[in-house]
N, C-alpha and C positions, 0 to 999 in steps of 0.2 A: 504494500500500500504506500502511495506517495503523498506528499504534502498537498498536491493539487487534485487528488482524487475526489470525485463527486458522486454522491448517491442521489438519485432522482426519484421523487414520488409523483405518480400520476394518478389522480382520482377520476374514475370514469363513471358515467351514468348515461346510458342511451347514446353512446359516442361512436357508433359504428361508422359514421360518415367520415370521421377524421382521425380516429385512434391509430389506424395502420400507418398513415403518413407520419403522424406525430412520433410514434415509437421508432420507426425506421430511421428518422432523422436523429433521434436521441442516441440510438445504438451506433450511429456513424459519427457521433460527436466526440471530440477530443476530451480525454480525462474523465469520461463517464465510466465509472467502475461498476455500478449496479443500478438497475431500475426496478422499482416495485410498482405494479399497478394494483390499486385497491378499487375493485368494482363494487359500486353501490346498487346491487340488485338490478342490473340492466336486463331488459326483456328483448332487446334486439340482438344483432350479431356481434356486439362488442366483445363478449367473452370468447367466442370462437376465434375471432381475429387475433386477440391477444395470445390465446393458447397456441395458435399456429406459429406466431413469432417466437414464443417461449421455446418451442421445439427446435428452433434454429439457432438460438443464442442463449447460453446458460447465464448470462448477466441479467436476463429479464425473468422476473417471476410475477405471479399473479395470485391475488387473494380475492375470493368472491364472497362478498357479504350477502347473507340471506335477506337482509333488509337494508333499506337506505338509511345509513346512520348519520348522514350529513357530511358536508365537505370537511369541516374542521376535525371531526372525530376520525374520519378516514385518513386525513393527512397525518395525524398523530399516530394512527395505527401503522401506517407505512414507515414512519420515521423510526420506529422501534427496530427495524431490520438493519439499520446502518451503523457501521463503525467508521465510515469515511469522514475526513475532516470537514467536508463541505456537504451541505444538503440543499437541493433545489426542489421547488414545488412547481410543476409545469402542468398547465391545463391540457386536456387531451385534444384541444382544438388549436394548439400553438405549434408552429413549425420553426424550429431553431435551425440556424446554420451550423456548419461543422465546428466553428470556433467560438460560437456565442458564449457558451458556459465557461470554456477555458479562459477566454478573455475577461469574463466577469470575475472569475477567481483572481486573475492577475491584478485587476483593478483593486480588488479587496485587499490583497496582500501588500500592495504598494501604498495603501491609504491608511495611516494610523487612525484608529477609531471607527473604521468602517464596520457597520453592523449588518444591515440588510440592504441588498442591491436588487434593482430591477433594470429593465431596458425600455426603450421606446417601442410601444406596441402600435402596429398599423394593421388596417384591414387588407383584404385581398387587392383592393385598388390602390393601396399605398397611403390611404388617409390616416393620419395620426389619431390615436385614441387619446382624448384629453385626460383619461384616467391614468396615463403613464406618469404624470407629475401632478400630485395633489397636495393641497393644504388640508389641515384638520377640519372636518365638518363641525359646525356648531348649529344644532337644531334650533336653539334659542335665537341665534342671529338670523337664520333662515326665516323663522317666523316673523321677526321684525322687518325683514326685507321682502316679505310676501313671496317667499320661495325663490327669489333670484339667487343664483349660485355661480355666477360667472367667475367670481374671484376664488372659487375652490380649485380651479384648474390653473396650473402654473405653466407658463410658456417655456419653450426650450431656450436655454442660454447657449448660443453657438460658441462662446468663448471657453466653455467648460466641457471637458471630456466626462467628468463626474459632477453631477449637479445635486446639491443638497436640497432635499424636499421633505415634506412631512410624511408622505406615503407614496408608494408606487402601485402599479397594477398588480393585483393578486394573481393574474394569469401566469406570471413567471416571477418567482422570488428566490433569491439565493442568500444564504447566510451560513456562518460557521455552525456546525452541528452542536458544538459545545454550548454556544450561545442559545440556540433554539431549545436545548434541554434545560438550561438554567432558567429560561423564561417560562418553562412548563408547557411549551408547545402552543398550539392554537387553543383559544378558549372554546371549548366544545358546547358552550351555551348558545353559540351561533350555529344555526342549521345550514344556512346558505346566504352568502354575501355578508359583508362588513367585518368578517373575521380577519381579513387582510389589513383593514384599517386599524383594528384592535392590536394586531401583532406589531405593526409599524409603530404605533403609539407606545407600546411597552418596550420596544427596542430603544426608542429615543428616551423614554423615562429611565432606562437603565444606563444612560450615558453614552450610547453609541449613535452613530449617524445612519440615517436612511438616505440612500443615494440612487440616482438613476444614471445609467451609462448612456450618454448622448450619442456615443459612437457605435451603438449596437441596436439593431432593429430586429424585431420578430413579428412574423405574420400571425395574427390572432383572428381565426374565423369565429367571430364573437357570437356566443349564445346558441350554439347548435342544439344542445339538449334542452336549453331553457325555453326554446320556442314552442315546445309541445305543451307546456303548462305555464303560460305566462302569468296567470292570476296567482297560482301557487308561488311562483318565483317572486312576484311582487309582494305577496304577503310576507314571505320570509325576509325580504329586503327591509320592509318597514319594521318588522319585528326586530331585526338586527340593529337597525338604527336606534330603536327605543332602548335596547340593551346597552348600546354604546353610550347613549346619552346618560343613562342611569349610572354607568360606571365612571365616566370621566367628566361629565358636565353638571349633572344634577347636584352633586355635593357642594358645588360652589355657587349655585343659583339661588334666587329668591324663592320664597314659598309658593308663589303663584306660577313659577316658570314650568315646573313639571306637569301640572294639570293642563296648562295651555298648550304645551308641546305635544302631549298625548292626544289631545283633541285634534290639533292641526295635523298631526302625522296620520292618524287613521281616517280623518276626513279626506286627506290627499289620496289615500289608498282607495277609498270608496268612489271618489270622483274619477279616478283614473281607470277603475275596473272596467266600465263599459267599453272604453277605447281599446284596452288590451284584448278583450274578448272579441271585439269586432275585427281587429287586425289578425288575430289568430284564425278566425273563421275564414277571412279572406285568403290568408296564406294557404290554408288547407284546400280551399277551392282552387287556387292557382296550381297547387301541386297535383290535384286531381285532374285538372284540365291539360296539364303538360303532356306532350306526346311521349 
């Protein structure tokens, strides 16, 4: 085992459309020592695709959960398999280049105080995902600004190879395995979404930096499995934001803040639900009409 060796956790759920390409790229990547896929009760061909790849490369292993335990719990489950000095969490719809993770490790080793690192995420058309560089969300501030959140997304500083941020996209995160274990891993109270913001917050609270590598880009085919159940995903996202608020913001707020935020948060969910259902129905119709 070398100082640059990386263990990769991939959590899958209904990921048949992208998991094969994702894993083949990870297996071809430099310094990737082992990959563990934790499947959260997929009903499509995800498990069969991963098993076929496992038979070709002993560095890849698969754990199939009988139930969907959530993203955070599955990440922690996969992390227990590693003794490598670096751990990366990569979504099954992310396509890394051969040197993406090795260069990310090099950045971390050359930067004193580096804790958690991410990369610039782009979609298949090359459009940058603003979630690549984020500031801490404040639900109380969002309430006072009537939901405007433009300042949550930080622009790219072209002068910096490594840019200091509050949070990076949870689609790809790398950090020292020892630090991840000292922090207790992901907070399993989050089911889906916001657990990445929580981990970045705890890394910073522990005295380490959260950084995005501006010289590294990864294609993220965003939300492949989430499109099937958009209302459920939205519910978990709102529930996660409420948990994040209670952990980090509510203890410092005024007595009226928490009730007001709770009402505004769930009103936002209810008002957005019809649009989510309509878009999901339209996408299903379009897939059905495709030749």
